[in-house]
C-alpha positions, -999 to 999 in steps of 0.1 A, spaced: -798 -637 555 -761 -619 556 -760 -633 590 -771 -666 587 -745 -667 559 -716 -654 579 -726 -681 610 -723 -706 581 -693 -694 574 -678 -692 605 -691 -728 615 -674 -736 586 -636 -719 592 -638 -730 628 -644 -771 615 -613 -766 590 -589 -749 622 -596 -774 643 -593 -803 614 -557 -788 610 -550 -775 649 -554 -817 651 -522 -823 624 -498 -803 639 -505 -815 677 -501 -850 691 -526 -874 679 -548 -876 710 -549 -835 717 -573 -814 696 -585 -775 705 -603 -766 734 -631 -751 737 -612 -713 740 -591 -726 707 -622 -732 690 -645 -704 703 -609 -676 693 -611 -697 656 -646 -687 648 -640 -646 665 -607 -649 637 -626 -653 611 -656 -630 624 -627 -602 628 -613 -605 593 -648 -607 572 -654 -573 585 -627 -559 570 -625 -592 535 -663 -600 543 -670 -632 555 -661 -654 524 -634 -631 513 -653 -609 488 -647 -571 507 -670 -547 499 -647 -518 503 -620 -514 479 -600 -501 510 -594 -540 518 -586 -568 493 -607 -595 483 -595 -628 496 -619 -649 478 -595 -676 462 -565 -662 464 -537 -693 470 -535 -705 504 -493 -701 498 -495 -660 495 -521 -660 522 -503 -678 546 -472 -664 532 -483 -622 538 -496 -630 572 -460 -644 584 -449 -611 572 -473 -589 589 -470 -612 624 -429 -608 618 -437 -570 602 -415 -568 572 -438 -561 554 -444 -526 566 -463 -506 541 -485 -480 560 -517 -501 558 -501 -532 569 -487 -511 597 -523 -497 607 -552 -532 599 -528 -560 598 -499 -560 623 -522 -563 652 -542 -582 638 -518 -608 627 -497 -610 658 -514 -633 676 -523 -664 651 -502 -697 658 -492 -715 622 -522 -734 621 -551 -706 625 -521 -687 594 -523 -722 572 -562 -724 581 -566 -691 573 -551 -699 535 -568 -725 533 -603 -715 537 -602 -685 513 -589 -701 486 -623 -724 487 -637 -701 482 -655 -683 453 -638 -656 433 -652 -624 430 -671 -614 400 -650 -585 375 -662 -556 376 -663 -537 338 -644 -503 341 -632 -484 309 -627 -498 278 -599 -480 264 -581 -484 301 -595 -521 302 -574 -523 265 -547 -506 281 -539 -524 311 -544 -556 290 -514 -550 271 -492 -544 298 -506 -571 321 -501 -597 286 -474 -577 267 -453 -560 289 -434 -532 274 -409 -541 254 -394 -511 241 -387 -503 280 -384 -541 290 -408 -542 306 -420 -578 312 -455 -593 309 -473 -596 349 -487 -625 332 -456 -640 328 -458 -645 372 -494 -642 377 -505 -658 345 -529 -657 317 -562 -645 332 -542 -630 362 -556 -661 386 -517 -665 408 -488 -693 402 -472 -707 430 -465 -674 454 -475 -651 432 -511 -640 442 -545 -634 420 -551 -605 407 -581 -614 391 -611 -593 403 -593 -580 430 -603 -539 438 -586 -514 414 -577 -489 438 -566 -514 464 -542 -523 438 -535 -491 423 -521 -484 460 -503 -515 466 -480 -512 429 -472 -474 442 -463 -485 477 -440 -511 457 -428 -489 434 -418 -463 465 -403 -488 480 -429 -481 513 -435 -523 510 -398 -543 499 -412 -567 474 -375 -567 452 -389 -582 421 -419 -566 415 -400 -535 422 -380 -540 396 -411 -548 374 -427 -518 379 -403 -496 391 -407 -475 355 -444 -474 354 -461 -442 354 -496 -437 373 -517 -436 347 -499 -469 330 -506 -484 370 -540 -475 367 -546 -488 337 -537 -524 348 -558 -522 381 -589 -514 359 -578 -543 338 -571 -570 368 -606 -555 381 -629 -562 355 -616 -602 350 
């Protein structure tokens, strides 16, 4: 059953990518059989870590399901041009994104944006409550703004700011740490989280995973 679902997802993705390629190509040209096969292989490769529909089963790799197309595209371009240079990006994504063209990147963003979001995972109630407070209210006494300002009241994502709801807590914590230590360049986020403790970041990650 899992292989059947994966095969269906690959066919859907290839169809989407063909439509994208046809929009950017000359009107009388479309993807070659080799290009269509490459697109199917791209989705299969993504699915090994992120799940065939973008719902990852490993906390090492983020859920991509229901992520905004704009954010997926932005990150894939950053992996491709190596401007996103945190250790995991170098280890996993630089090579994966190196050969993607603009049409494939757009299609990947559209595909994952159209998939159903992963269900939230309940966490320790005290951590969830503490994380919710930081996410929704910030820490005014320390001039730390609410995360919800950019990421949405329910962490659904706004414009270029990613969806965080239902994301794996270990993945979120790792990204917060690499941003805080400037291993990943994200100046706006660094300014917001630079004074948060690891325990506070873990609480926020636990809350977001629960949504």
